[in-house]
N, C-alpha and C positions, 0 to 999 in steps of 0.2 A: 690802754686806758682811753687814748684818743678815739679809737674805733668804738669803744663802749659808749663814750660820750655822744659821738655822732649818731649812733644807733638809737640811743635814748631820746635824743633831740628829734630825730626823724619820727619816732613813735609818738612823741608828744604832739608834734606838728600835725600828723595824720589824725590823731584823736581829737585835737582841738578843731581841726577843719571839719571833721565829721560832726562834732557837737554843734558847730555853727550851722552846718547844712541841715541837721536834724531839727534845730531850733527854727530855722527859716521854714522848713517843711511843715512843722507843727503850727506855726503862725498862719501859713497859707491855708491849711486845712480848717482851722477854726475861725478864720477871718469872716466877718459878715459879708453876705452878698450885697453889693451896693447898687446893682441895677434892678429896677422895679418896672415891670411892664403891666399896665392896667388895661383890661379889656371890658368895655361896657356891655350891657345887655340890650335886649329889645326895648323898643318904645322910649329910648333915651339915647343920649350921646355921651361923650367923655367929659363935657363941661361940668357935670355935677360932682366930679371928683376933685374939684379945686381945694376943698378943705383938707382932704387926705393928702393931696399933692403937696400943699404948703407945709404940713407937719413933717412929711418925709424929707422934703427938700431942705428944711431947716436943720435936719439931722444929718445932712450930707449925702443923702441918697440921690442917685440919678434916676429920675422918674420919667417914663414915657407913657403917654396916654394915647392909645390908638383910637382911630375913628373907624369903626367897622362899617362897611357898606350895607350889612344885613341882607345881602342879596342871596347868599347861599353859605353853607358851612365851608365849602371850599374857598370861596372868596374871603371870608372872614379869617380863616386859617392862614391864607396867603398874606393877608395884611399883618397878622401877628408875626409871621415868619420874616417879613421884611424888617419889622422892628427889631426882632432878635438878631438879625444879620448885622445891624448897626451897633450892637452892644460891644463893649471892649472886654467883656468877660462874662462870667455866669450871671444869670438873671432869675428873679422870682416872677412867675406869671400870676397875676391876680385877675380873677374872672367874676363878674356879677351876673346873676340870673342866666340868660342865654350864653353869656360870656364864659360860664363854667363849661359848657359843652365845647366851646372853641378851644379853651386852654387844655381840655382833656385830650383833644386831637393834636394840638400843636405842642403839647408838653413833652413829647418824646425827643425834641430837638436837644442835641448834646449841651447846648448852652443853658438849658433850663435846670436849675438846681432845686427848685421846689415850687409848689402850687398853693395858692390861697383861693378858696371858694367863698364868695361873699353872697349869702342868700342865693346860692347858685345851684344849677344842675350839675350832676356828677355822673354822667352815663358811663357805661363800659362798652367795649367793642361789640358791635351788633345792635346797640340800642340807639334810638333817636330821642330827641327831647320830648316828642309827643308820646313815645312809649313810656317814658318816666312819668309824665303828667297823668297818664291813664291809671297808674298804680294806686292812686289815692283819690278820694272824693274832693273835688275842688271846692274852695270856699265860695259862698254865695256872692261875695264881693268881687270875685274874679270877673273881669270885664273884657276879656279878649274876644273880639268879634269874629264872625266867619270871614274867610278871605273875600276881598272885593274882586272886581272884574279883572284886575291885574295880578291876582294871586298874592296880594299883600294883606297882612294882618295888622289891625289897629286895636287900641284899647279904648273902650267906650268912654265918652265924656261923663255920663251919669255915674259910672263906678270908678272913675280914675282916682279921685281923692281917697276914697275908702279902700279901694282895692289895690292901688299902686303907690300912691304918694302920701300915705298916712304919716303924720308927725310934722308936716309943714302947713303953713297957712293955706286957706282956700285960694287966695290970690296966687300964691306961688304954685300951687297944684294946677290951677287953671293955665298958667303960663307953660308949665311942663307938658300939659295935655296939648296945648296949641303947638308946641315945638317937638312933639313926640316923633320918633323915628320909626316908621313901620318896618316890619320884618317880613321877608318872603316866606310863605307857607313851606316852600321847598326846603328852607333851612331847618324848620322844625321837624320835618319828616325824614330827614337824611340821617341814617345811622352813622355813628363814629366808627372808625376802623382801628383806632388805637385806644389803649387804656393807660394813660401816662401815670395815673395815681397808683398803679400797681408797682411801678418801678421808681417813682419819685415821691419824696415825703410830701404830705399835704396837710394843710391847716384849713379851718372853716369858721366863718362867722355865721352862726345860726340865728336868724331873726325870729324871735318868738311870737311876734305879732304880724307876721307876713301873711297877706291874703292872696298873693300871686303864686308863690311857691310855698305851700303850707309848711309849718314847722314839722308836721308829721313826715312829709316827704323829705325835707331837709335832714331830719334825724335818720331816716332809713338810708339815705345816700351816704351821709358822713360815717355812719356805723359800718356800712359795707366797705367803704374806702379806707377805714381806719384812720380818718383824719383827726388831728388835734382840734377840738371844738371849743369855741368861745361863744356862749349864748349871750345875746344882747336883746333887751326888751325894746324892740323897734319893728318898724314896718319893712316893706320890701326895699325901700330906699335908705337902708341903714347907713350906707356910706355918706349920705347927705346929712342925716339927722344925728349920727354918732361918728363923726370922722376920727376922733381920737381913739375910740375903741377899735375901729377898723385898722387904723394906722398901727396901733399897738400889736395887732395880730400879724400884720405884714412885717414889722420889725422882728417879732419873735421868729417868723419864718426865715428871715434873712440871717438870723443868728443860729438857727437850728438846722438849716438845710445841709451845711457841710458836715456838721456833727452826726447827722443821720446816715451819712454814707458808710 
């Protein structure tokens, strides 16, 4: 009888221990990803993401906003990789515009749990940003100028408000123009070598009034990638004019990334 009691006790202990372990594992798998890395696009820097940052930070997320040098695809990816290396666990990569190209290349890092494209480019291996831009007719408001003597691209002053910064005041648009960050032509013509959205779950904010990356192009890219899409009636700077909607998509990605594995 004593041996039977001890055997039963041992079995219950093992079963209870397994149940606790399984429960912990289940919680680990379904827990939201708390690290968010935001990658800005061309002609802007990370400061415009303050609204999204504050919403996410208030919800307990650890938000990192990288400042891309915009000198080449390789340089921008290296900047994101350094940010990823500092994270204490899995992260969601968020890319706006050109930043979408960057996170597509950087997203193969093991720490990346999911990708969020915000009015962004979504190339696949062998494609450059320019390749994608050529697949549709650009909007007449698009104001990217030819490269200057240093091989840098700027957005024109005359078209900046209508073509890039719709939805904010003219005064704010003028400031954004004056503080724009040019991008090297080299970055736009360099093909990506990785297609992280084929192996990582992806979400997208599709800006339906975008004049820089047209809604048609965004639709084509998100459909090809199989991204979960949220349409927002906004311009290219949807992250500035509609921070809550953008933050909501990032939160959805943080909750859904592990479940998608």
